[in-house]
C-alpha positions as CSV (number, residue, x, y, z in Angstrom):
1,M,17.5,-110.5,49.0
2,T,20.4,-112.1,50.9
3,L,20.7,-115.7,51.7
4,A,19.8,-115.6,55.1
5,P,16.3,-114.2,54.7
6,S,15.1,-116.8,52.0
7,R,16.6,-119.4,54.2
8,A,14.8,-118.4,57.2
9,F,11.2,-117.9,54.7
10,F,12.3,-121.8,53.9
11,A,12.6,-123.0,57.5
12,F,9.5,-121.2,58.7
13,G,7.7,-122.8,55.2
14,I,8.6,-126.3,56.5
15,G,8.0,-125.8,59.9
16,Y,4.2,-124.3,59.7
17,A,3.3,-126.9,57.2
18,L,4.3,-129.6,59.6
19,V,2.8,-127.8,62.9
20,S,-0.5,-127.6,60.7
21,F,0.0,-131.7,59.9
22,L,0.3,-132.1,63.5
23,I,-2.9,-130.5,64.0
24,A,-5.0,-131.8,61.4
25,I,-3.7,-135.3,62.8
26,L,-5.2,-134.4,66.3
27,F,-8.7,-133.1,65.2
28,R,-9.6,-134.8,61.8
29,D,-9.1,-138.5,60.5
30,G,-7.8,-139.1,57.0
31,V,-5.4,-136.9,56.9
32,V,-2.6,-138.3,54.6
33,A,-5.8,-139.0,52.1
34,D,-6.3,-135.0,52.8
35,V,-2.5,-134.1,52.0
36,L,-2.8,-135.6,48.6
37,G,-6.0,-134.0,47.8
38,T,-4.4,-130.6,48.4
39,V,-1.3,-130.8,46.7
40,S,-3.8,-132.2,43.8
41,G,-7.2,-130.7,44.0
42,D,-9.7,-130.5,41.3
43,L,-11.3,-128.0,39.9
44,D,-11.0,-127.5,36.4
45,V,-10.0,-124.0,36.5
46,S,-7.5,-122.7,34.4
47,L,-4.5,-121.0,35.4
48,W,-2.1,-120.5,32.7
49,Y,-1.7,-116.3,33.2
50,L,-0.6,-118.0,37.0
51,W,1.8,-120.0,35.5
52,L,3.2,-117.5,32.8
53,A,3.6,-114.9,35.2
54,A,5.3,-117.8,37.5
55,G,7.7,-118.1,35.1
56,L,8.5,-114.4,33.9
57,V,8.9,-113.1,38.1
58,S,11.3,-116.2,38.5
59,L,13.5,-115.4,35.5
60,W,13.4,-111.9,36.6
61,A,14.6,-112.9,40.2
62,V,17.2,-115.2,39.2
63,R,18.8,-112.4,36.6
64,A,18.4,-110.5,40.1
65,E,20.2,-112.6,41.9
66,T,23.2,-113.3,39.6
67,R,23.6,-109.8,39.1
68,R,24.0,-109.5,43.0
69,G,27.2,-111.7,42.8
70,T,25.0,-115.1,43.8
71,G,25.9,-116.5,40.9
72,T,23.8,-118.7,37.9
73,A,23.6,-121.8,40.5
74,G,23.0,-120.0,43.5
75,A,20.6,-117.7,42.1
76,V,18.5,-120.7,41.0
77,G,19.0,-122.5,44.4
78,T,18.2,-119.2,45.9
79,V,14.5,-119.1,44.0
80,A,13.7,-123.0,44.2
81,M,14.6,-122.3,48.2
82,V,11.6,-119.4,48.1
83,Y,9.1,-121.3,45.9
84,A,9.4,-124.7,48.3
85,A,8.7,-121.8,51.6
86,I,5.5,-121.1,49.5
87,L,4.2,-124.2,48.4
88,S,4.9,-125.4,52.0
89,L,3.3,-122.2,53.4
90,H,-0.2,-122.5,51.4
91,V,0.2,-126.7,51.8
92,G,0.2,-125.9,55.6
93,F,-2.3,-123.1,55.6
94,T,-4.9,-125.2,54.1
95,M,-4.6,-128.4,56.2
96,F,-5.0,-125.6,58.7
97,K,-7.7,-123.7,57.5
98,T,-9.7,-127.4,56.8
99,T,-9.2,-128.4,59.9
100,M,-10.0,-124.6,61.9
101,P,-14.0,-125.9,61.8
102,S,-13.1,-129.0,63.9
103,I,-11.5,-126.8,66.9
104,V,-13.8,-124.3,67.0
105,P,-17.3,-124.7,65.5
106,Y,-18.6,-121.8,63.1
107,Y,-20.3,-119.6,65.6
108,A,-19.6,-116.1,65.2
109,D,-21.9,-115.0,61.9
110,P,-24.9,-113.7,63.9
111,Y,-22.7,-111.7,65.6
112,L,-20.8,-110.0,62.9
113,A,-24.1,-109.5,60.4
114,R,-25.7,-107.7,62.6
115,F,-22.3,-105.3,63.6
116,D,-22.0,-105.1,59.9
117,A,-25.3,-104.2,59.3
118,W,-25.3,-101.6,62.4
119,L,-21.9,-100.5,61.6
120,H,-23.3,-99.1,58.0
121,G,-26.2,-97.5,59.2
122,H,-28.4,-100.7,60.2
123,T,-28.1,-101.7,56.0
124,D,-26.1,-104.6,55.1
125,P,-22.8,-103.0,53.5
126,W,-23.1,-105.6,50.1
127,A,-26.4,-103.4,49.9
128,V,-24.5,-100.5,50.0
129,I,-21.9,-101.3,47.3
130,N,-24.3,-102.6,45.0
131,R,-26.5,-99.2,44.8
132,L,-23.4,-96.9,44.7
133,F,-22.0,-99.3,42.0
134,G,-24.4,-101.3,40.4
135,A,-24.6,-105.0,40.0
136,Q,-22.7,-105.2,36.4
137,T,-19.8,-103.0,37.7
138,M,-18.7,-105.1,40.6
139,L,-19.3,-108.5,38.3
140,S,-16.7,-106.6,35.7
141,L,-14.5,-106.3,38.8
142,T,-14.7,-110.0,39.7
143,P,-11.8,-111.2,37.8
144,L,-9.7,-109.3,40.0
145,Y,-10.4,-111.6,43.1
146,Q,-9.2,-114.3,41.2
147,G,-6.1,-112.9,38.7
148,P,-4.0,-110.4,40.1
149,W,-4.9,-111.4,43.7
150,L,-3.8,-114.8,43.0
151,V,0.1,-114.1,41.2
152,A,0.5,-111.1,44.1
153,A,-0.8,-114.1,47.2
154,F,1.9,-116.7,45.8
155,L,4.5,-114.8,44.0
156,F,5.0,-111.8,46.4
157,P,8.0,-113.0,47.8
158,V,9.9,-114.0,44.5
159,I,9.1,-110.5,43.1
160,L,10.7,-109.2,46.2
161,I,13.7,-111.1,45.1
162,A,13.4,-109.7,41.9
163,T,13.0,-106.1,43.0
164,D,14.3,-105.6,46.7
165,D,18.2,-104.5,47.3
166,D,16.9,-103.9,50.5
167,P,17.6,-106.8,53.1
168,V,15.7,-105.3,56.1
169,R,12.5,-104.8,54.0
170,V,13.1,-107.8,52.3
171,K,13.0,-109.6,56.0
172,R,9.6,-107.1,57.1
173,Y,7.7,-108.0,54.1
174,L,8.5,-111.4,54.7
175,V,6.9,-111.2,57.6
176,L,4.3,-109.8,56.7
177,Y,3.1,-112.2,54.0
178,C,3.5,-115.0,56.5
179,A,1.2,-112.2,59.1
180,S,-1.3,-112.6,56.5
181,W,-2.2,-116.0,56.3
182,I,-1.2,-117.4,59.5
183,V,-2.4,-114.2,61.9
184,I,-5.2,-113.5,59.6
185,G,-5.9,-116.6,58.0
186,N,-5.5,-118.8,61.1
187,V,-4.7,-117.4,64.8
188,L,-7.5,-114.2,64.2
189,A,-10.3,-116.6,62.0
190,L,-10.6,-119.4,65.4
191,S,-11.4,-116.3,67.2
192,G,-14.3,-115.8,65.1
193,M,-15.0,-118.3,63.0
194,S,-17.7,-117.7,60.5
195,V,-18.6,-118.2,56.9
196,G,-19.8,-115.3,55.7
197,P,-22.7,-113.6,54.4
198,I,-23.0,-116.3,51.0
199,F,-23.1,-119.5,52.6
200,Y,-24.5,-118.2,56.2
201,D,-28.2,-119.3,54.8
202,R,-26.8,-122.7,53.6
203,L,-25.3,-123.2,57.3
204,Y,-27.9,-121.5,59.7
205,D,-31.1,-122.8,57.2
206,S,-32.1,-119.2,57.0
207,D,-33.0,-116.7,54.6
208,R,-30.9,-114.0,56.2
209,F,-28.9,-113.2,53.1
210,A,-32.1,-114.4,50.6
211,A,-31.7,-110.7,49.0
212,L,-28.2,-110.9,48.0
213,T,-28.0,-114.8,46.9
214,R,-30.4,-113.7,44.3
215,T,-28.7,-109.9,43.8
216,L,-25.5,-112.3,42.5
217,H,-27.6,-115.1,40.9
218,F,-29.3,-111.9,38.6
219,A,-26.1,-110.6,37.9
220,G,-24.6,-113.6,36.8
221,L,-22.0,-114.4,39.3
222,D,-22.8,-118.2,38.9
223,R,-22.0,-118.0,35.5
224,T,-18.0,-117.0,36.6
225,V,-15.3,-118.3,38.1
226,M,-16.1,-116.8,41.1
227,G,-19.3,-118.4,41.2
228,A,-17.8,-121.5,40.0
229,L,-15.4,-121.2,43.4
230,Q,-18.1,-120.7,45.7
231,D,-19.9,-123.7,44.8
232,Y,-17.2,-125.5,45.0
233,L,-15.9,-124.6,48.2
234,W,-19.3,-125.5,49.7
235,D,-19.7,-128.7,48.2
236,M,-16.3,-129.4,49.3
237,Y,-16.9,-128.4,52.8
238,A,-20.3,-130.6,52.5
239,A,-18.2,-133.5,52.1
240,G,-15.9,-133.2,54.4
241,R,-13.0,-132.8,51.4
242,E,-9.7,-131.2,51.2
243,G,-8.3,-130.0,48.2
244,F,-5.9,-126.7,47.6
245,G,-7.5,-123.7,48.5
246,T,-10.5,-125.0,50.8
247,G,-11.9,-124.5,53.2
248,I,-14.2,-121.7,54.8
249,S,-13.6,-118.8,57.2
250,A,-15.1,-115.4,56.7
251,F,-13.1,-113.5,59.4
252,A,-11.0,-111.9,59.2
253,S,-9.9,-111.9,54.9
254,V,-6.7,-112.9,54.0
255,H,-8.0,-112.0,50.6
256,V,-7.6,-108.3,51.6
257,S,-4.6,-108.8,54.4
258,V,-2.7,-109.7,51.3
259,A,-3.7,-106.9,48.9
260,T,-3.4,-104.7,51.9
261,V,0.4,-105.8,51.9
262,V,1.0,-105.7,48.4
263,A,-0.7,-102.3,49.0
264,L,1.9,-100.6,51.6
265,Y,5.1,-102.6,49.9
266,C,4.4,-100.6,46.5
267,G,3.5,-97.2,48.6
268,E,6.8,-97.6,50.3
269,R,8.7,-98.0,47.4
270,S,6.7,-96.0,45.2
271,V,4.4,-92.7,45.2
272,L,3.6,-94.0,41.8
273,L,2.8,-97.1,42.0
274,A,0.7,-96.2,45.7
275,F,-2.3,-95.2,43.9
276,P,-2.8,-98.3,41.7
277,A,-2.1,-100.2,44.9
278,A,-4.4,-98.7,46.8
279,L,-7.1,-98.5,44.3
280,F,-6.1,-102.8,44.1
281,C,-6.6,-103.1,47.7
282,G,-10.0,-101.0,47.9
283,A,-11.5,-103.0,45.0
284,I,-10.8,-106.2,46.8
285,L,-12.0,-104.9,49.8
286,L,-15.0,-104.7,47.8
287,L,-15.8,-107.9,46.0
288,S,-15.2,-108.9,49.0
289,I,-17.9,-108.1,50.3
290,W,-20.3,-107.6,47.4
291,S,-19.6,-111.6,46.2
292,G,-20.6,-112.1,49.8
293,Y,-17.4,-113.7,50.6
294,H,-16.8,-111.7,53.4
295,Y,-19.0,-108.9,55.8
296,A,-16.8,-105.5,55.8
297,V,-15.8,-106.2,59.1
298,D,-13.8,-108.8,58.3
299,G,-12.0,-106.7,55.7
300,Y,-11.8,-103.9,57.7
301,F,-9.9,-105.6,60.8
302,S,-7.5,-107.2,58.3
303,I,-6.2,-103.6,57.1
304,G,-5.7,-102.9,60.2
305,V,-3.8,-105.5,61.6
306,M,-1.4,-105.4,58.9
307,A,-1.2,-101.9,58.7
308,L,-0.3,-101.8,63.0
309,L,1.9,-104.4,62.6
310,W,3.6,-103.1,59.5
311,M,4.3,-99.8,61.6
312,Y,5.7,-102.0,64.5
313,L,7.8,-104.2,62.5
314,R,9.4,-100.7,60.3
315,R,10.0,-99.3,63.6
316,R,11.4,-102.4,65.4
317,M,13.6,-103.6,62.4
318,E,15.3,-100.5,61.7
319,T,16.0,-99.3,65.5
320,Q,17.4,-103.0,65.7
321,D,19.6,-103.3,62.7
322,P,20.3,-99.1,61.6
323,V,23.5,-99.7,59.4
324,T,22.0,-102.9,57.2
325,A,18.8,-100.3,56.9
326,R,21.0,-97.5,56.5
327,A,22.8,-99.8,53.7
328,G,19.8,-100.8,52.0
329,H,18.7,-97.9,51.6
330,G,21.8,-96.1,50.0
331,V,22.0,-99.2,47.6
332,E,18.0,-98.2,46.2
333,R,19.2,-94.6,45.8
334,R,22.1,-96.1,44.1
335,L,19.9,-97.5,41.9
336,R,17.6,-95.0,41.2
337,M,19.9,-92.5,40.6
338,G,21.6,-94.9,37.8
339,K,18.2,-94.8,36.3
340,D,17.7,-91.2,36.2
C-alpha cells in the first residue's frame, strides 16, 4: 500500500464519523453520551481472537511496509493511520445506524417477508435452509458469524497493507470496504428500514415468525454468542441506548456485503483462495437467513450491489490509471516468480 491510499482512507474515516455525529445531533438527544457508549460498549463477550489476529496482522503489515522502503517509523505510522480510519469508520457507522430509525421509521418488514416467501416458492427461506442442512449443522456454523467474519470486518484494510503491492487494487478494495458499510448499511438501509425476521414479532406484536423463534430456541441458539448478541441488540434498541456494534437494520446485509468483498478479493488474488472464500461468503449468507437476522433478499441484494460496484471500479480505475495498474501487476508477477 502506498501512503496516499492510507491517508485518503484516514481522511474519509474521520470525515464520515463527523458527518454521522452531526446527523445524530440533528435527529437524537444525548448524542455525546451515546458516543461514549459507542466506544466503550457493555456486552461481555470475549474478543481475544480479534486482538490476537490484530496483533499478528499488524506485525505482518509493519514488516511488509518496511520492506517496501517506508522505514520502521513510517510503517508503524501508516498502520496506525489505517487503524484510526477503521475505528472512525465503525464509530461513525454505529452512530448513523442507531440514528436511522429516527430518520425513517421501520416499515419494510411486511413487504420483505412476503417477497422473500414468494421468491422461495411461498416458503420462508430460513425453513428451507433448516430442512436442507438441519438445525444442529447450522448451529455448529454460527461461530463463523462472529469469529472469522469479525476479523475480516475490522482487519481487512490492514491485511491489504500486509499482502498487496498493487496500489490500484488497494484503492479499489478500500473503496469497496467502505461501500460495504456505508452504501449497504446506511444508504440502502434507509430505503428499506426493517428489523429482520428475528425481531419481526417483537416490533409488530405478531406471530408471523413464531416457528422461527421456536426452531432457534430448540436448536439452542439462545445459549450461543449469536443468541446473546440478538438479545443484546434488542435490549439496547428497546432501552434507546447505544453501544459499539448496536443498531438494528436488516435490509441490506452488511455481514454478507463484507463477506462478498473478502470473496472478491481472494478470488482476484488466487485461484486457490477463491473456493474457500466463496464457501465462507455462502456460509455467512445462509447463517444470516437461518438465524433470522436477515431476509434472504437482504443478502442477495448485498451480493449483487457489491459485485456490480466491483466490476465498475475495476474497469474505471484501471482505465484511468493504466500505468500504475501495469506497474502493480508487474510487481505482483515478480513476487509470484520469486516465490516459485
